[in-house]
N, C-alpha and C positions, 0 to 999 in steps of 0.2 A: 725538697729534690726526693726524699725517704718518700714521702707523702703522695707527690704526686705518683711514683713509680708502685707503690700498695694499691693505687685507683687506676692503674694503669693508663694517666693522664702524662700527654708530657708539657712539659714548662711552659714551652712556647703557646700551646694552646691554654694553658691555665694564666696566665699575662698578658696574655693577647687583649684587646681591647674591644669588643664589641661594638661594631661600626652599622647604624639604621640602616633600614632598607630602602629610605629614599634618600641619604648621601652613597648608599652605594651603587645603585644606579640611578644617578643624576643624569648621567652623559647620555643614557637610553631615553629617560625622560625629557629630558632637553628635547633628543633628537626626533621622538613623535612629536614632541607639541608643533615643530616646527612644521612637521609634514601635515598634524590636523591642519593646522591655518591653512595652508594652503587647498584642501580639500576635507570638508568633513565630513565628505559620506565616504571616507577610502575602507574598508575592512581592514581585517588583519595581513593577511597575503598579498592585498596592493601597499603596506605600507615596508611591507618584511621586506617585501621584493625593493623597495624604495630603496631601505637601508643596504639591502647588499650592491645596490648599483651606485650610492655614493660612497661606498668602501667599508662601511660599517658590517665586522664581521662576528656578531654579536649570534651565540647559539638562540635559535628559535623556542625554545622550550622559556627560555630569560626573557625575550622578546613578549612573546607573549604572557606572561607571568605579569611583565610591568603593564602591558598594553589592556587587560585584563582589571587591572588595579586601580588605572587608571579610569575605569569606566567606561571605556570607549569601546566594548561589546554594544552593537546596535543588534534591535530584534529584525529577524528577516523580516522580507516582505512578501504576504500570501496573500494569492487574489483573496475576494470574499465569495463565499459560496454560496449558490443561491439558495433557495427552494426547491426542493423538483416540483415541476409544475408539468402537466398531462400537455403534450403538443397539440395545437389547434389544427387545421386547416386555414390558411387564408385565404379565405374566401368573400364575398363583396356581397353584401345585398341590394337588391333590386327596390325594396321600397325606402323614400326618404325616412331620416328618424327613429330607424331599427338600430342602428350602431353608430357610433362617435368614433373617432382616431384622435389619440391627443398623444403630443411628443412637445419635446422642449428643444430651442435651438440657442444659441448665444454667439456675441460678439463684442466688437470691443470699441468703443468710441476715441476717439481721437485726443484726448485725454488721457487717453489709455486705461480708463473705467469698464470693466466688462459689466455688460448686462446682458436678459435672456429675454427671451421671448417664450409663450405661452402658445401652442398653435392647436385649435378644436374645428375639425371637420366632419362632415357627414358623407359616409364612404357611399353611399348611393347616389346625388347627386353633386358629390365634392362643392358641398357648398361651404365655405369659409366659415364658423359659426362666431368663433372669437380670436383675436389676437391679445394677449397681455402682455403687455413690455414692461419690464422691474428689475430691480439691480438683485432681486431676492425673491423667487418666488414659492413658499411654502405652502403645507399641505391645507392650512386655514383658508389661504389664497387662492388657492386649486377650486377648492371647497364653494368658495364666495362667487369664483367667474359661472363653476359650473352649475348652482343653482340660479344664478342670474339668467344661464342659458334655460335650464328647467322651466322658469317662469314665463321665457317668452316662447320656447318652439315645442315642449312638453318633456317629460322624462323618455329618453333611450331604451331599448330594451338590452345593450350592451354598451360598451366602452371598452377599445381595444388601444392597446398602450403597450410602452416597456418598462423595461426593469429598475425604472427610477426610485431615489429614496424616499421622495414625497410620493410617487405611487404606488410605495408597495408599503407605504405606514399604516401604523392600525387604524386613526382616525380616518385614511381615506376609503379603506375597506370596508369600516364599519357602516360611515353615511353610505357608500353603495349601497350595503346589506339594507340599509333601514329604505333607502328608495326603492329597491328591488331590483335594479340593475348591475348584470351582469361584470364580471373583469373580463376579460378577455387580454391575457397576456402573450405577445408575438411570441414566435419559436425564437430560440439563441442562435445568436447567426443572422438576423433576417431583419436588422436598421432601416434599410431601404426600402419597408413594407410602404411606411406611411409615406414616401414622396412618391412614390410607385400611385398610391392612392388620386394627387394632386391634379 
């Protein structure tokens, strides 16, 4: 007792058994696990509001500490920012084989399997040059289709397309540069351009 007085420490604190964090917060952990199993995409504030509605009056700092220790913090979804590209007018050419338009479409089979179609048209006469169908159409397959069309019709002066991942890849842009084909990206917010040329 005298040693505790000299150290300025109470005897109750000296003899108190230390409790591990997961034992102390077992109730909070179980409650958060129950909420997360219902919907794993809920954030902290939604989980905290659900706990309050269930009658759990824990401090928000304690709940957030346990929430973070459990590793439930999820990174925020942010939109992928595209490279700044100069706006180009949506003009149509009159001579055939000057500019091709490229676009992807997708649909689902009866069995639930998804597939995509790559559509290539000539902007001048609106001729469908190719419709490639597959469950996956990466950049290499896109280049093969266009190379086949170039062997048949000749290389166009330009290709108009949107900002899809296959169309902005380094492999595709280098291939277009090697064939001296200009790439014209559609203006942001103009996805209906391809269908207006049909």
